[in-house]
KOLKOLDREN-553674 format. One record per residue: residue in three letters; x, y, z of N, C-alpha, C in turn. Coordinates in steps of 0.001 Angstrom, whole numbers, padded with zeros to 6 digits, always signed. Layout:
BEGIN
ALAXYZXYZXYZ;...
# end
This chain:
BEGIN
MET+000658-001168-000021+000523-000010-000195+001393+001292+000042;THR+000501+002472-000968+001607+003380-001216+000481+004573-000013;HIS+001013+006007-000244+000134+006447+000801+000705+007717-000154;GLU+000362+008923-000406+000191+010838-000412+001181+011163-000086;ASP+002053+011244-000398+003097+012343+000463+002992+013234+000989;VAL+002954+013883+002134+002064+014970+002878+003095+016142+003003;THR+003119+017186+002957+003927+018137+003520+003019+019666+004270;PHE+004176+020274+004773+002970+021518+005620+002863+022865+004768;SER+001854+023355+005045+001361+024533+004190+002393+025638+004934;SER+002323+026378+003980+003354+027828+004150+003378+028187+005432;ASP+001935+028702+005693+000831+028879+007018+002097+027909+008479;GLU+001682+026669+008222+002051+026027+009493+003691+025887+009290;ILE+004229+026180+008229+005803+025972+007876+006100+027608+009512;GLY+005551+028722+008397+005541+029773+009953+005311+029688+010907;GLU+004768+028918+011242+004219+028630+012923+005428+027989+013339;ILE+006128+026966+012771+006981+026050+013730+008712+027121+013109;PHE+008481+027476+012296+009842+028237+012197+009520+030248+012209;GLY+008734+030418+012391+008377+032213+012508+009670+032846+011701;SER+009937+034262+012391+011032+035199+011266+012028+033934+010619;LEU+012438+033241+011647+013499+032273+010667+013555+031643+009339;THR+011750+031579+008517+011223+030750+007785+011889+031500+006651;VAL+012785+030669+005362+013648+030262+004462+014748+032020+004178;ALA+015450+031491+005256+016402+032028+005188+016761+033240+005967;LYS+015263+033893+006825+015592+035242+007177+016567+036061+007943;LYS+016956+034633+008546+017951+035052+009725+019233+034779+009551;GLU+019977+035834+009599+021609+035709+009307+022497+034550+010677;GLY+023036+034218+010078+023760+032906+011113+024763+032167+010621;PRO+025137+031470+011246+026309+030476+010868+025565+029561+009967;LYS+025584+028955+008664+025146+027923+008282+025883+026723+008114;ILE+025129+025385+007838+025612+023967+008042+026332+024074+006193;GLN+027384+023736+006787+028373+023506+005439+028837+022125+005108;ALA+028410+021892+004285+028451+020420+003493+029818+019746+003615;GLN+030462+018932+003806+031644+018834+003717+031735+018662+001821;ARG+033319+019218+001500+033677+019374-000046+034323+017691-000138;THR+034262+017332-001283+034648+016382-001500+035385+016888-002784;GLU+036529+016301-003727+037236+016050-004723+036796+015642-006237;THR+036393+016803-006520+035542+015907-008473+036103+015866-009636;ALA+036346+014952-010087+037123+015020-011341+036446+016337-012042;PRO+037338+016562-012978+037156+017937-014147+035789+017381-015212;ALA+035019+018298-015437+033811+017386-015541+034318+017284-017515;ARG+032963+016414-018056+033750+015980-019104+032781+016055-020208;GLU+033381+016855-021504+032417+016868-022502+031065+015756-022816;THR+031547+014682-022804+030765+013802-023516+029358+013726-021933;LYS+028411+012946-022607+027244+012624-021447+027476+011389-021184;THR+027888+011225-019406+027918+009765-019256+026751+009521-018586;PRO+026620+008020-017841+025217+007487-017581+025502+008146-015637;ALA+024016+008608-015389+023854+008713-014008+024359+007802-013637;VAL+024512+006607-013326+025076+005583-012292+025978+005351-012041;LEU+027327+005945-013130+028688+006486-012602+028949+007576-011890;ASP+028008+008389-011817+028515+009248-010915+028059+008973-009104;ARG+029199+008585-008807+029166+007824-007490+029218+008794-005967;SER+029495+009845-006381+029660+010984-005248+028801+010915-004111;SER+027244+011030-004466+026642+011253-003868+025616+010335-003806;GLU+026283+009250-004085+025132+008036-003919+026045+007060-003066;MET+024940+006067-001967+025700+004885-001136+025903+004158-001337;ASP+026979+003168-001239+027129+002500-001941+026002+000936-001696;LYS+025508+000009-002617+024900-000963-002832+025349-002277-002234;PRO+025005-003002-001532+025404-004542-001668+025219-004912-002703;GLY+026348-005624-003314+025689-006759-004621+026485-005825-005971;ARG+026473-004292-005650+026579-003336-007032+028089-003984-007151;ARG+028542-003637-008409+030002-004060-008634+030457-003175-009871;ASP+031739-002787-009636+032292-001757-010015+032198-001874-012003;ILE+031857-000772-012434+031990-000464-014114+033510-001414-014827;ASN+034407-001668-014313+034957-002058-015108+035197-003849-014600;ALA+034583-004464-013673+034242-005483-013031+034742-006773-014037;GLY+033916-006712-015096+033916-007339-016135+034946-007677-017314;GLY+035723-006546-017116+037030-006304-018240+037183-004852-018549;GLU+037634-004738-019372+038148-002763-020030+036725-002551-020811;VAL+036504-000969-020160+035296-000549-021121+036439+000622-021910;PRO+036105+000665-023024+036334+001936-023629+035941+003069-023195;ASP+037062+003919-023124+036397+005347-022711+035596+006010-023395;THR+036436+006285-024695+035568+007428-025915+034079+006310-026503;ASP+033750+004822-026169+032580+004531-026606+031445+004578-025607;VAL+030936+005872-025913+029362+006215-024954+028590+004873-024884;ASP+027951+005083-026156+027166+004075-026174+027909+002414-025749;GLU+028370+002453-025661+028989+000406-025232+029199+001150-023574;LEU+029273+002223-022944+029179+002370-021594+028001+002214-021038;VAL+026980+002793-021867+025573+003547-021174+025122+001534-021169;ARG+025196+000988-022117+025313-000328-022269+025583-001773-021152;ARG+026856-001310-021084+027810-001700-020094+026945-001756-018580;ALA+026549-000419-018551+026389+000261-017422+024675-000871-016891;GLU+023673-000206-017962+022359-001167-018328+022314-002370-017466;GLU+023619-002901-018024+023626-004616-017860+024060-004571-016705;ILE+025042-004017-016445+025240-004493-014622+023755-003987-013656;GLU+023143-002461-013926+022082-002197-013268+020586-003423-013136;ARG+020979-003958-014080+019833-004931-014682+020721-006466-013378;GLU+022055-006734-013482+022147-007752-012690+022146-007651-011346;ALA+022426-005922-011076+022345-006122-009654+021057-006263-008836;LYS+020000-005644-009490+018425-006004-009310+018637-007178-008831;LYS+018718-008134-009506+018672-009689-009041+019114-010161-008047;ASP+019759-009463-007214+020318-009459-006112+019924-009103-004926;VAL+019123-007545-005291+019035-006447-004247+017233-007234-003452;PRO+017529-007288-002027+016586-008008-001544+015078-007231-001749;ALA+014122-007204-000572+012619-006649-000888+013020-006139+000609;PRO+012394-005368+000876+012177-004557+001424+012329-005174+003693;ASP+011577-006676+003215+011236-007389+004428+012720-008251+004013;ALA+013775-007943+003426+014913-008562+003733+015243-009290+004744;LYS+016086-010286+005020+016338-011228+006070+017072-010318+006963;GLY+017573-010343+008071+018437-010219+009192+017656-008493+009450;VAL+016289-008017+008962+015715-006907+009843+015584-006699+010890;GLU+015810-005934+011485+015418-006064+013059+014615-005139+013406;PRO+013268-004480+013201+012480-003309+013478+013105-002606+014954;ALA+013330-003404+015861+013344-002033+016808+014895-001407+017097;ARG+015575-002255+016187+017165-001393+015426+017278-000693+014752;VAL+016123-000892+013473+015726+000265+012351+015154+001191+013145;LEU+014178+001260+014061+013819+002428+015078+014594+003311+015595;GLU+016402+002453+016262+017164+002919+016712+018249+003796+016078;PHE+018786+003273+015091+018926+003968+013831+018176+005149+013202;PHE+017122+005337+013057+016701+005946+012547+016214+007352+013800;GLU+016606+007164+015252+016322+008155+015883+017904+008461+016527;GLU+018972+007936+015843+020269+008459+015748+020024+009694+014666;ILE+019796+009071+013522+019035+009998+012459+018675+011382+013219;ARG+017392+011217+013642+016944+012231+014382+017642+013084+015213;LYS+018373+013048+016052+019506+013513+016829+020192+014018+016200;PHE+020789+013754+015413+022422+014295+014287+021276+015422+013296;MET+020138+015605+013023+019386+015863+012310+019547+017604+012956;VAL+018786+017012+014786+018577+018495+015480+019824+018862+015868;SER+021237+018429+015888+022459+018575+016454+023342+019671+015608;GLU+022947+019192+014469+023080+019738+013180+021973+021326+012658;LEU+021380+020966+012943+020251+022334+012428+020154+023368+013880;GLU+020434+022809+015030+020435+023783+016021+021556+025077+016243;LEU+022182+025179+015358+023339+025945+014698+022368+027115+014053;LYS+021445+027065+014049+020686+027703+012840+019500+028209+013871;ILE+019193+027407+014583+017707+027489+015023+017919+026666+016576;ASP+017010+027478+017333+016548+027005+018491+016363+025501+018790;ARG+016904+024947+020085+016665+023667+019700+015131+022769+020024;LYS+014122+023699+020770+012611+023235+021089+012017+024005+019922;ILE+012450+024860+018817+012040+025065+017752+011928+023223+016917;LEU+013359+023335+016906+013746+022085+016343+012708+020966+016656;GLU+012943+020588+017700+011798+019637+018635+010521+019780+018767;ASN+010120+020963+018341+008736+020875+018223+008303+020827+016789;MET+009494+020918+015822+008888+020733+014043+009030+018707+014068;MET+010121+018245+014981+009869+016557+015017+008338+016009+015664;LEU+008022+017198+016460+007165+016253+017059+006141+016881+015921;ARG+005407+017529+015406+004660+017934+014213+004578+017196+013106;THR+005957+016645+012651+006296+015924+011439+005556+014606+012044;LEU+005919+014097+013232+005521+012926+013852+004345+012566+013588;GLU+003466+013720+014397+002237+014061+014362+001172+013954+012857;LYS+001872+014450+011818+001409+014772+011021+001795+013398+009986;THR+002623+012374+010120+002959+011466+009478+001604+010124+010014;ALA+001585+010355+011290+001020+009304+011704-000819+009176+011346;ALA-000954+010579+011286-002506+010516+010619-002798+010028+009093;SER-001806+009900+008190-002258+008881+007030-001013+007430+007332;HIS-000464+007112+007937+000510+006258+008590+000091+005423+009641;ARG-000928+004604+009902-001182+004122+011124-000586+002988+011658;VAL+000878+002628+011097+001907+001822+012002+002121+002774+013154;LEU+002024+004595+012561+002760+005196+013445+001880+005633+014518;LYS+000473+005245+014602-000100+006285+015678-000161+005544+016854;ASN+000263+006855+017835+000372+007261+019585+002142+007119+019370;THR+002607+006979+018774+004598+006703+018655+004296+007814+018910;ASN+004023+008873+019339+004077+010279+019811+004238+010221+021166;TRP+003885+009207+021810+003346+008939+023346+003980+008137+024083;GLY+004790+007978+025031+006187+007121+025793+004797+006304+026810;ALA+005636+005132+027123+005375+003828+028179+004617+004826+029133;ASP+005236+005795+029451+004956+006784+030888+003236+007453+030686;GLY+003071+007759+029125+001826+008048+029565+001626+009746+028909;ASN+003105+010115+028809+003728+011255+028839+003959+011661+026633;LEU+003488+012684+026536+003662+012710+025221+005340+013134+025074;ARG+005995+012804+023977+007414+012775+023424+007455+013929+023261;LEU+007973+015161+023400+008312+016455+022800+009479+016446+021967;ASN+010075+015831+021773+011050+015717+020947+011166+015467+019663;GLY+009375+014506+019322+009749+013893+018304+009999+012528+018206;ALA+010602+011703+019431+011248+010565+019310+010100+009363+018804;ILE+010310+008622+018114+009075+007544+017822+009483+006692+019305;ASP+008022+006017+019357+008163+005269+021279+008255+003723+020287;THR+009171+003399+020547+009363+001809+019626+008990+000740+019962;ALA+008130+000590+021437+007237-000073+021869+005993-000008+021096;ARG+005281+000953+020957+004185+001424+020587+004254+000839+018935;MET+005266+001582+018383+005319+000970+016624+005530-000293+017128;ILE+006058-001286+017439+006088-002665+017156+004969-003025+017425;LYS+004372-002811+018779+002744-003408+018529+002153-003070+017528;ASN+002187-001846+017034+001330-001464+015726+001327-002537+014502;MET+003125-002885+014108+003347-003810+013035+002883-004813+013514;GLY+002971-005442+014634+002289-006715+015318+000618-007002+014782;LEU+000083-005890+014284-001267-006122+014149-001386-007014+012506;CYS-000349-006397+012120-000229-007300+010895+000550-008407+010372;PRO-000492-009363+009880-000218-010666+010646+001124-011162+009268;ASP+001225-010382+008746+001866-011246+007315+003559-010041+007957;LYS+004189-010565+008334+006092-009820+008714+006644-009004+007445;ASN+006165-009502+006261+006472-009039+004874+005993-007236+004748;ILE+004561-007950+005020+004109-007124+004559+004515-005782+005846;ALA+004659-006140+006809+004529-005459+008419+005952-004460+008012;ASN+006879-004786+007422+008436-004858+006965+008087-003522+006392;GLN+006949-003644+005217+007715-002876+004021+006456-001341+004442;THR+005140-001909+005534+004482-000203+005352+005431+000070+006822;ALA+005739-000445+007748+007601+000115+008108+008020+001383+007737;ALA+008518+000690+006496+009328+001572+005622+008783+002000+005256;GLU+007820+002279+004849+006951+003785+003874+006719+004410+004763;ALA+005976+004352+006001+005369+005152+007021+007569+005857+007337;LEU+008178+005365+007809+009656+006237+008403+009885+006418+006983;SER+010033+006169+005571+010628+007077+004702+009825+008544+004568;ALA+008496+008407+004608+007596+009448+004572+007748+010675+005718;LEU+008294+010129+006782+008160+011007+008256+009512+011670+007565;LEU+010794+010740+007549+011748+011507+007642+011647+012644+005936;TYR+011018+012294+004757+011013+013185+003860+010354+014055+004925;LEU+009170+014283+005310+008500+015496+005805+009362+016333+006492;ARG+010324+015433+007144+011293+016508+007957+012128+017392+007634;LEU+012332+016350+005968+013571+016956+005392+012767+018368+004001;CYS+012062+018148+004091+011262+019179+002910+010742+020249+004485;SER+010773+019652+005600+010332+021238+006226+011419+021954+006866;VAL+012214+021300+006651+014161+022393+006435+014299+022971+004987;LYS+013211+022303+003997+013658+022923+002701+013259+024419+002731;GLN+011518+024100+003121+010352+024794+002918+010812+026110+003932;GLY+011379+025703+005253+011332+026786+006186+012948+027423+006502;LEU+013778+026633+005535+015056+027573+005238+016237+027898+004490;GLY+015312+027438+003238+015693+027407+002032+015956+026082+001277;ALA+016816+026155+000317+016825+024895-000125+018648+024540-000398;GLU+019283+025268+000312+020866+025404+000410+020666+024477+001772;VAL+020327+024879+002929+020573+024044+003841+020234+022877+003347;TYR+018608+022751+002908+018644+021347+002493+019074+020282+002124;SER+020244+021110+000996+020874+019896+000402+022779+019951+001330;ALA+022794+020791+002121+024078+020462+003318+023283+019639+003725;LEU+022344+019297+004334+021970+018506+005334+021573+017161+004795;SER+020850+016613+003592+021162+016012+003467+021937+014738+002814;GLY+022887+015772+002032+024423+015178+001941+025090+014526+003130;MET+024705+015699+004524+025408+014737+005867+024687+013966+005964;LEU+023275+013824+006301+022965+012341+006554+023129+011169+005847;VAL+023446+011320+004585+023990+010150+003882+025618+009697+003977;LYS+026165+010791+004702+027324+010216+004899+027584+009890+006577;LYS+026373+010317+007281+026680+010009+008930+025813+008622+008476;THR+025004+008186+007854+024653+007157+007905+025613+005900+007295;GLY+026481+006406+006286+027519+005042+006062+028369+005055+007374;ILE+028797+005833+008121+029517+005837+009288+028837+004835+010632;ILE+027423+005172+011026+026741+004667+011763+026139+003507+011666;GLU+026378+002843+010255+025941+001556+009602+026135+000340+010278;ALA+027718+000941+010489+028816-000015+011065+028825-000964+012725;GLY+027754-000268+013175+027278-000402+014699+025783-001429+014307;TYR+025326-001629+013489+024105-002597+012761+024395-003833+011422;GLY+023501-004549+012144+023040-005488+011321+022869-005184+009826;ALA+023792-006532+008768+023946-005527+007205+022592-005878+006620;GLY+021418-006343+007416+020200-006632+006737+019698-005010+007490;THR+019895-004731+008359+019388-003940+008704+019667-002353+008454;ALA+020907-002262+008505+021264-001028+007808+021273-000596+006036;PHE+021119-002017+005115+020475-002022+003762+018781-001584+003516;TYR+018194-002181+004497+017489-001519+005117+016777-000129+004970;PHE+017499+000456+006119+016983+001614+006416+017960+002673+005394;LYS+019160+002891+004779+019534+002921+003438+018702+003086+002051;ASN+018675+001948+001621+018094+001945+000428+015964+002096+000753;ASN+015550+002064+001945+014125+001871+001730+013457+003299+002719;ILE+014644+003813+003435+013985+004573+004028+014730+006309+003535;LEU+015871+006119+004050+017253+006848+003497+016587+007840+002035;LYS+017007+006732+001226+017721+006912+000236+016065+007391-001085;SER+015258+006563-000467+013538+007441-001212+013129+008527-000387;ALA+013646+009317+000855+012699+010364+001327+013779+011187+000493;ILE+015451+011351+000847+016259+012277-000114+015826+012467-001544;SER+015768+011112-002279+015061+011404-003672+013962+012266-003906;LYS+012881+012185-002811+011667+013342-003093+011896+014296-002612;GLY+012858+014304-001737+013138+015291-001261+013893+016842-002104;ASP+014573+016464-002785+015500+016732-003667+013519+017661-005047;GLU+013049+016564-005108+012422+016932-006110+011748+018071-005678;LEU+011301+018011-004679+010007+019442-004100+010954+020914-004670;LYS+010450+021950-005205+010178+023007-005684+010156+023834-004403;
# end
């Protein structure tokens, strides 16, 4: 089951960020980490060859893995790249990949939430950020039932920082008798939530801040995944993070 993506209206963004909306405040900016890039080539190369901002995928092989590819033959490069893409997809597991641990996925997601707050509080007050995190969770839960009531803690108090209550979400997932569908539904919900948070940043603080933040999230994910099982890390990167950023990039 798929859900229509939700975003905040301009009024809602204004309520969250106030006078800071769309870079009205002068202050320190999030700086994207610079990486060395090769000089641009005159010939057009296929997008799959540009990996400077793409996360490594299990099963993906180097473009030269099967032998030398003539640099001057663009058609051959495209053909080989498409062939490798098709072969790689055969080995890509579905969202219910073996080894996915829902509780660990939520821990991973929480690490990303905290990282976003730590980076953005260079520009905005922490209370404003946590209010944004809570409101995005509440809004996403309205269209993704697996997140229902996850803004409340076991003690019965509202979690004001927007952190998901793991026990409540696991319980919601358990209402689905099919584990595979439950994992897929959870991935859709978490991706939608991360997307809404990223879009809130883009709408409220501007595309430059959003671009820098999304780039750092990819790098941060690559670092913290070492502490998680391969199935859980792959599930998070490919079914939650990548999807959220891809849709966020399209938002004007």
